[in-house]
C-alpha positions as a Markdown table, in Angstrom:
| # | Residue | x | y | z |
|---|---|---|---|---|
| 1 | Met | 0.0 | 0.0 | 0.0 |
| 2 | Lys | 1.3 | 3.5 | -0.9 |
| 3 | Val | 0.9 | 6.3 | 1.5 |
| 4 | Leu | 1.4 | 10.0 | 1.1 |
| 5 | Thr | 1.5 | 12.3 | 4.1 |
| 6 | Val | 0.9 | 16.0 | 3.1 |
| 7 | Phe | 1.3 | 18.8 | 5.6 |
| 8 | Leu | 1.4 | 22.5 | 6.0 |
| 9 | Ser | 3.0 | 23.7 | 9.2 |
| 10 | Met | 4.3 | 27.0 | 10.6 |
| 11 | Lys | 7.4 | 27.2 | 12.6 |
| 12 | Gly | 8.5 | 30.2 | 14.6 |
| 13 | Glu | 6.4 | 32.2 | 16.9 |
| 14 | Thr | 3.1 | 30.7 | 18.1 |
| 15 | Ile | 0.8 | 31.1 | 21.1 |
| 16 | Ala | 1.1 | 28.5 | 23.9 |
| 17 | Pro | -1.2 | 28.0 | 26.9 |
| 18 | Gly | -1.6 | 31.0 | 29.1 |
| 19 | Met | -1.3 | 33.2 | 26.0 |
| 20 | Lys | 2.5 | 33.0 | 26.2 |
| 21 | Thr | 4.4 | 33.1 | 22.9 |
| 22 | Val | 6.9 | 30.4 | 22.1 |
| 23 | Asn | 9.2 | 29.9 | 19.2 |
| 24 | Leu | 9.1 | 26.5 | 17.5 |
| 25 | Glu | 12.0 | 25.2 | 15.4 |
| 26 | Lys | 9.5 | 22.8 | 13.8 |
| 27 | Gly | 5.7 | 23.4 | 13.7 |
| 28 | Tyr | 3.2 | 21.2 | 15.5 |
| 29 | Thr | 1.7 | 19.9 | 12.3 |
| 30 | Asn | 5.1 | 19.0 | 10.9 |
| 31 | Thr | 5.7 | 16.9 | 14.0 |
| 32 | Ala | 2.4 | 15.2 | 13.7 |
| 33 | Ala | 3.0 | 14.4 | 10.0 |
| 34 | Glu | 6.4 | 12.9 | 10.9 |
| 35 | Tyr | 4.7 | 10.7 | 13.5 |
| 36 | Ile | 2.4 | 9.4 | 10.8 |
| 37 | Gln | 5.3 | 8.7 | 8.4 |
| 38 | Gln | 7.2 | 6.9 | 11.1 |
| 39 | Val | 4.5 | 4.3 | 11.6 |
| 40 | Cys | 3.0 | 4.2 | 8.1 |
| 41 | Gly | 6.0 | 4.8 | 5.9 |
| 42 | Gly | 5.4 | 6.3 | 2.5 |
| 43 | Asp | 6.2 | 9.7 | 1.2 |
| 44 | Leu | 6.2 | 13.0 | 3.1 |
| 45 | Phe | 5.3 | 16.2 | 1.2 |
| 46 | Glu | 5.4 | 19.7 | 2.7 |
| 47 | Ile | 3.1 | 22.4 | 1.3 |
| 48 | Val | 5.4 | 25.4 | 1.3 |
| 49 | Pro | 3.8 | 28.8 | 0.4 |
| 50 | Val | 5.8 | 31.0 | -1.9 |
| 51 | Arg | 5.1 | 34.0 | 0.3 |
| 52 | Thr | 6.8 | 34.3 | 3.6 |
| 53 | Tyr | 4.3 | 35.0 | 6.4 |
| 54 | Asn | 5.2 | 37.5 | 9.1 |
| 55 | Pro | 7.2 | 35.8 | 11.9 |
| 56 | Asp | 5.2 | 37.7 | 14.5 |
| 57 | His | 2.3 | 35.3 | 15.2 |
| 58 | Met | -0.3 | 37.9 | 15.8 |
| 59 | Lys | 0.6 | 39.7 | 12.5 |
| 60 | Met | 0.6 | 36.3 | 10.6 |
| 61 | Ile | -2.9 | 35.6 | 11.9 |
| 62 | Tyr | -4.2 | 38.7 | 10.1 |
| 63 | Glu | -2.3 | 37.9 | 6.9 |
| 64 | Ala | -4.1 | 34.6 | 7.0 |
| 65 | Lys | -7.4 | 36.3 | 7.7 |
| 66 | Glu | -6.9 | 38.5 | 4.6 |
| 67 | Glu | -6.3 | 35.5 | 2.5 |
| 68 | Phe | -9.4 | 33.8 | 4.0 |
| 69 | Asp | -11.6 | 36.9 | 3.4 |
| 70 | Gln | -10.5 | 37.0 | -0.3 |
| 71 | Asn | -10.8 | 33.2 | -0.7 |
| 72 | Ala | -7.3 | 33.4 | -2.0 |
| 73 | Arg | -5.3 | 30.6 | -3.5 |
| 74 | Pro | -1.7 | 31.7 | -2.6 |
| 75 | Ala | 1.0 | 30.1 | -4.7 |
| 76 | Ile | 2.9 | 27.2 | -3.3 |
| 77 | Gln | 6.5 | 26.2 | -4.2 |
| 78 | Ser | 5.7 | 22.8 | -5.7 |
| 79 | Phe | 3.3 | 19.9 | -6.0 |
| 80 | Pro | 3.8 | 16.2 | -6.2 |
| 81 | Asp | 3.9 | 15.0 | -9.8 |
| 82 | Ser | 0.8 | 12.9 | -9.1 |
| 83 | Ile | -1.4 | 11.5 | -6.3 |
| 84 | Glu | -2.7 | 8.7 | -8.5 |
| 85 | Glu | -0.4 | 6.0 | -7.1 |
| 86 | Tyr | -1.4 | 6.6 | -3.4 |
| 87 | Asp | -3.9 | 4.4 | -1.6 |
| 88 | Val | -4.3 | 6.8 | 1.4 |
| 89 | Ile | -3.3 | 10.5 | 1.7 |
| 90 | Tyr | -3.0 | 11.8 | 5.2 |
| 91 | Leu | -3.7 | 15.5 | 5.0 |
| 92 | Cys | -2.3 | 17.4 | 8.0 |
| 93 | Phe | -2.9 | 21.1 | 8.6 |
| 94 | Pro | -3.4 | 23.7 | 11.3 |
| 95 | Asn | -6.8 | 25.4 | 11.8 |
| 96 | Trp | -6.7 | 28.9 | 10.4 |
| 97 | Trp | -9.9 | 30.9 | 10.7 |
| 98 | Ala | -12.1 | 27.9 | 11.3 |
| 99 | Thr | -10.9 | 26.0 | 8.2 |
| 100 | Met | -7.8 | 24.9 | 6.4 |
| 101 | Pro | -5.1 | 27.4 | 5.5 |
| 102 | Met | -5.6 | 28.9 | 2.1 |
| 103 | Pro | -2.3 | 27.3 | 0.8 |
| 104 | Val | -3.8 | 23.9 | 1.6 |
| 105 | Phe | -6.8 | 24.9 | -0.7 |
| 106 | Thr | -4.2 | 25.7 | -3.4 |
| 107 | Phe | -2.8 | 22.2 | -3.1 |
| 108 | Leu | -6.2 | 20.5 | -3.1 |
| 109 | Asp | -7.5 | 22.5 | -6.1 |
| 110 | His | -4.5 | 21.2 | -8.1 |
| 111 | Phe | -5.6 | 17.6 | -8.2 |
| 112 | Asp | -8.6 | 15.5 | -9.2 |
| 113 | Trp | -9.7 | 13.8 | -5.9 |
| 114 | Asn | -12.3 | 11.5 | -7.4 |
| 115 | Gly | -11.8 | 8.0 | -5.8 |
| 116 | Arg | -8.9 | 9.2 | -3.6 |
| 117 | Val | -8.9 | 8.4 | 0.2 |
| 118 | Ile | -8.1 | 11.3 | 2.5 |
| 119 | Ala | -7.4 | 11.0 | 6.2 |
| 120 | Pro | -7.4 | 14.5 | 7.8 |
| 121 | Leu | -5.5 | 15.6 | 10.9 |
| 122 | Val | -5.8 | 19.1 | 12.3 |
| 123 | Thr | -3.8 | 20.9 | 14.9 |
| 124 | Ser | -5.4 | 23.8 | 16.6 |
| 125 | Gly | -5.5 | 25.9 | 19.8 |
| 126 | Gly | -8.7 | 24.0 | 20.7 |
| 127 | Ser | -11.2 | 24.7 | 17.9 |
| 128 | Gly | -10.5 | 21.4 | 16.1 |
| 129 | Phe | -11.8 | 21.0 | 12.6 |
| 130 | Ala | -14.5 | 23.7 | 12.8 |
| 131 | Asn | -15.5 | 24.1 | 9.2 |
| 132 | Ala | -12.5 | 22.3 | 7.7 |
| 133 | Leu | -14.2 | 18.9 | 7.1 |
| 134 | Lys | -17.2 | 20.5 | 5.2 |
| 135 | Asp | -14.7 | 22.6 | 3.2 |
| 136 | Leu | -12.6 | 19.5 | 2.5 |
| 137 | Glu | -15.7 | 17.6 | 1.2 |
| 138 | Glu | -16.7 | 20.5 | -1.0 |
| 139 | Thr | -13.2 | 21.0 | -2.4 |
| 140 | Cys | -12.3 | 17.3 | -2.9 |
| 141 | Lys | -15.4 | 16.1 | -4.8 |
| 142 | Gly | -15.5 | 12.4 | -5.2 |
| 143 | Ala | -13.0 | 11.7 | -2.4 |
| 144 | Val | -13.5 | 9.3 | 0.4 |
| 145 | Ile | -12.8 | 11.4 | 3.6 |
| 146 | Leu | -12.1 | 9.2 | 6.6 |
| 147 | Lys | -12.7 | 10.0 | 10.2 |
| 148 | Gly | -10.0 | 12.6 | 11.1 |
| 149 | Ile | -8.2 | 13.4 | 14.3 |
| 150 | Glu | -8.0 | 16.7 | 16.2 |
| 151 | Ile | -4.8 | 17.5 | 18.1 |
| 152 | Thr | -4.3 | 20.5 | 20.3 |
| 153 | Gly | -1.1 | 22.0 | 18.9 |
| 154 | His | 0.9 | 22.3 | 22.1 |
| 155 | Glu | 0.0 | 18.7 | 23.0 |
| 156 | Thr | 1.3 | 17.3 | 19.7 |
| 157 | Glu | 4.5 | 15.7 | 21.2 |
| 158 | Ala | 2.5 | 14.2 | 24.1 |
| 159 | Ser | -0.1 | 12.9 | 21.5 |
| 160 | Met | 2.5 | 10.8 | 19.4 |
| 161 | Lys | 0.9 | 7.4 | 20.4 |
| 162 | Lys | -2.7 | 8.7 | 19.7 |
| 163 | Ile | -1.6 | 10.0 | 16.3 |
| 164 | Gln | 0.3 | 6.9 | 15.4 |
| 165 | Asp | -2.5 | 4.6 | 16.6 |
| 166 | Trp | -5.0 | 6.5 | 14.4 |
| 167 | Ala | -2.8 | 6.5 | 11.4 |
| 168 | Trp | -1.9 | 2.8 | 11.7 |
| 169 | Arg | -5.5 | 1.8 | 12.2 |
| 170 | Ile | -6.4 | 3.5 | 8.9 |
| 171 | Arg | -3.4 | 1.9 | 7.1 |
| 172 | Gln | -4.5 | -1.5 | 8.3 |
| 173 | Glu | -8.1 | -1.0 | 7.3 |
| 174 | Lys | -7.1 | 0.1 | 3.8 |
| 175 | Asn | -4.5 | -2.5 | 3.3 |
């Protein structure tokens, strides 16, 4: 079985419990995607926006809000050549403005999802998927969207077993 784990993750400044700011060398979603790849194997693909978001987390939030308000599809650096060969695609993203970040929409709009299997994972400050699953269904017409998993961002490292158990269960069911 061929697996692709796709993720968008922001490193640098973020908000931690107690409204403290912390600097991450690796974003929470990146860590979660690596946990999936460790247990399921396959390919790992990072969605990298062309634009550089402001390193100040509070300013970045409003850049993301502007993209959301405009329903923008910001350019990303690259795409996989194809998704046809993959049996399961784990799609990992942070919650931005109650849905997926707009660069994730750019990635999704690039492919035909008919018949593809998507297993979504979201990291958030506590709002979980919010509207993301509905938006994923609307964007990826014809895809089979499996039960996803919600991870509170700052709990990602402590959630390694939970993430890996979820991913492995899906891999076994689809094998």
